[in-house]
C-alpha positions as CSV (number, residue, x, y, z in Angstrom):
1,M,-114.8,-102.7,80.5
2,K,-117.7,-100.5,79.5
3,N,-118.8,-100.0,76.0
4,L,-118.0,-96.5,74.6
5,T,-120.7,-94.5,72.9
6,L,-119.6,-91.8,70.6
7,R,-121.7,-89.1,69.0
8,I,-120.8,-88.9,65.3
9,A,-121.6,-86.3,62.7
10,F,-125.3,-85.3,62.3
11,G,-126.2,-86.6,65.8
12,G,-125.9,-90.3,65.2
13,L,-124.6,-92.6,67.8
14,L,-122.0,-95.3,67.5
15,T,-121.3,-97.9,70.2
16,L,-118.0,-99.6,70.2
17,G,-117.0,-102.4,72.5
18,L,-113.4,-103.2,73.2
19,I,-111.8,-102.2,69.9
20,L,-111.8,-98.5,70.4
21,P,-110.6,-98.5,74.0
22,L,-107.7,-100.8,73.1
23,A,-106.8,-98.8,70.0
24,A,-107.0,-95.5,72.0
25,A,-104.8,-97.0,74.8
26,T,-102.2,-98.1,72.2
27,A,-102.2,-94.7,70.5
28,L,-101.9,-92.8,73.8
29,A,-99.1,-95.0,75.0
30,G,-96.6,-93.3,72.7
31,P,-93.2,-94.6,71.7
32,P,-91.2,-96.7,74.1
33,E,-89.0,-94.6,76.3
34,Q,-85.7,-95.1,78.1
35,G,-86.0,-97.9,80.6
36,E,-88.9,-99.6,78.8
37,I,-88.6,-102.9,77.0
38,A,-87.7,-102.4,73.3
39,P,-90.5,-103.7,71.1
40,D,-89.6,-107.0,69.5
41,F,-89.4,-107.2,65.7
42,T,-88.4,-109.5,62.9
43,L,-87.1,-108.0,59.7
44,T,-85.5,-109.4,56.5
45,T,-81.9,-108.5,55.6
46,L,-81.5,-106.1,52.6
47,D,-80.5,-109.0,50.4
48,G,-83.5,-111.0,51.4
49,A,-81.3,-113.9,52.5
50,K,-82.5,-114.2,56.1
51,T,-84.5,-112.7,58.9
52,L,-83.3,-111.3,62.2
53,T,-85.4,-110.9,65.4
54,L,-84.4,-108.4,68.0
55,S,-85.2,-110.7,70.9
56,D,-82.5,-113.2,69.6
57,F,-80.0,-110.6,70.7
58,R,-81.1,-110.6,74.3
59,G,-78.0,-110.6,76.6
60,E,-76.2,-108.3,74.1
61,V,-76.0,-104.6,73.6
62,V,-77.8,-103.6,70.4
63,Y,-77.5,-100.3,68.5
64,I,-80.6,-99.9,66.2
65,D,-80.1,-97.3,63.5
66,F,-83.1,-96.2,61.5
67,W,-81.9,-94.7,58.3
68,A,-82.5,-94.3,54.5
69,S,-80.1,-94.0,51.6
70,W,-81.6,-90.7,50.5
71,C,-81.3,-89.0,53.9
72,G,-78.4,-86.6,54.1
73,P,-78.0,-86.7,57.9
74,C,-78.2,-90.5,57.8
75,R,-75.4,-90.6,55.2
76,R,-73.2,-88.3,57.5
77,A,-74.0,-90.5,60.5
78,F,-73.3,-93.9,58.9
79,P,-69.5,-93.7,59.1
80,E,-69.8,-92.9,62.8
81,V,-72.1,-96.0,63.3
82,K,-69.5,-98.0,61.4
83,E,-66.8,-96.7,63.8
84,L,-68.8,-97.6,66.8
85,Y,-69.3,-101.1,65.5
86,K,-65.5,-101.4,64.7
87,E,-64.6,-100.1,68.2
88,Y,-67.1,-102.1,70.3
89,S,-68.1,-105.2,68.3
90,K,-65.4,-107.4,69.8
91,A,-66.7,-106.4,73.2
92,G,-70.2,-107.5,72.2
93,L,-72.0,-104.5,70.5
94,E,-74.4,-105.5,67.7
95,V,-75.6,-103.0,65.2
96,L,-78.9,-103.4,63.3
97,A,-79.2,-100.9,60.5
98,V,-82.9,-100.6,59.7
99,S,-83.5,-99.0,56.2
100,L,-86.7,-97.1,55.6
101,D,-86.1,-97.0,51.8
102,K,-89.2,-97.8,49.8
103,T,-87.2,-100.6,48.0
104,T,-84.1,-102.4,48.9
105,K,-82.1,-101.5,45.7
106,P,-80.9,-98.0,46.8
107,A,-80.3,-99.3,50.3
108,I,-78.2,-102.2,49.1
109,K,-76.2,-99.9,46.9
110,F,-75.5,-97.5,49.7
111,F,-74.8,-100.3,52.2
112,D,-72.3,-102.0,49.9
113,K,-70.5,-98.8,49.1
114,Q,-70.1,-98.2,52.9
115,E,-68.7,-101.7,53.3
116,A,-70.7,-102.1,56.5
117,L,-69.9,-105.3,58.4
118,F,-73.2,-105.4,60.4
119,P,-76.6,-106.4,59.1
120,G,-78.7,-104.1,57.0
121,L,-82.4,-104.8,57.4
122,H,-85.4,-103.5,55.5
123,D,-88.5,-102.1,57.2
124,L,-90.9,-102.1,54.3
125,G,-93.7,-99.6,55.1
126,G,-92.0,-98.4,58.3
127,K,-93.9,-100.7,60.6
128,V,-91.0,-101.2,63.0
129,A,-90.1,-97.5,62.9
130,T,-93.7,-96.7,63.8
131,K,-93.5,-99.1,66.8
132,Y,-90.5,-97.1,67.9
133,G,-92.1,-93.7,67.4
134,V,-89.6,-92.7,64.7
135,K,-90.7,-89.3,63.5
136,S,-87.4,-88.3,61.7
137,I,-84.2,-90.1,60.6
138,P,-81.6,-90.9,61.6
139,T,-83.0,-92.2,64.9
140,A,-80.9,-94.5,67.0
141,I,-82.0,-96.7,69.9
142,I,-79.5,-98.4,72.2
143,V,-80.9,-101.5,73.8
144,G,-79.2,-103.0,76.8
145,P,-78.7,-106.7,77.4
146,D,-81.9,-106.8,79.5
147,G,-83.8,-105.8,76.4
148,K,-84.6,-102.3,77.8
149,I,-84.0,-99.0,75.9
150,A,-80.9,-97.4,77.4
151,M,-80.7,-94.4,75.1
152,R,-82.7,-92.8,72.2
153,M,-81.4,-90.2,69.8
154,T,-83.2,-88.4,67.0
155,G,-81.0,-86.8,64.4
156,F,-77.2,-86.9,64.2
157,D,-75.0,-84.7,66.4
158,P,-71.3,-85.6,66.6
159,K,-71.1,-83.8,69.9
160,K,-73.2,-86.7,71.4
161,L,-70.6,-89.3,70.5
162,P,-69.0,-89.3,74.0
163,Q,-72.4,-89.8,75.6
164,I,-73.2,-92.6,73.1
165,K,-69.8,-94.3,73.8
166,S,-70.2,-93.9,77.5
167,T,-73.7,-95.6,77.4
168,I,-72.4,-98.4,75.2
169,E,-69.3,-98.9,77.5
170,G,-71.5,-99.0,80.6
171,L,-73.8,-101.5,79.1
172,L,-71.0,-103.7,77.9
173,E,-69.4,-103.5,81.3
174,S,-72.6,-104.5,83.0
175,T,-72.9,-107.4,80.6
176,E,-69.4,-108.7,81.5
177,K,-70.0,-108.3,85.3
178,H,-73.2,-110.3,85.2
179,G,-71.9,-112.9,82.9
180,D,-74.7,-112.3,80.4
181,K,-72.3,-112.4,77.4
182,S,-71.6,-115.9,76.2
């Protein structure tokens, strides 16, 4: 790979080796899209008791919900996420609710009030959200058993629930057919 020479302010030159080209390639790549492998991550649960890693759920269907306790649309979407989990968890759906709150205290309070039965995780500083290209919340990512993104949704629109359910059902069905679910 060639070195890159940049002209900087006032006519100076700056030669950069591999760092700039790699950083530029990463920045230009953008967020992972449908059909691409979901970036792996490890986050701590809201209560700090344990860590969970996305790749540990390979072979399962995972609904990743990026949210925050102060976000109105997130608060309206949360009961729907709970219903999806209630409806499909026995068939193999996992939900990872990734809080983007600055601290865990308001997230725990909201999560406990909702009586959620799936894990709440804390993305301190939004590093995982950045990996996924989350620009606004709620954002949901459905990951298939093959680890690929099957669906991405920004915002909450109850009219999309049939499409969400259809995607989940198709992924769960493919999991059963291929014996991926243990």
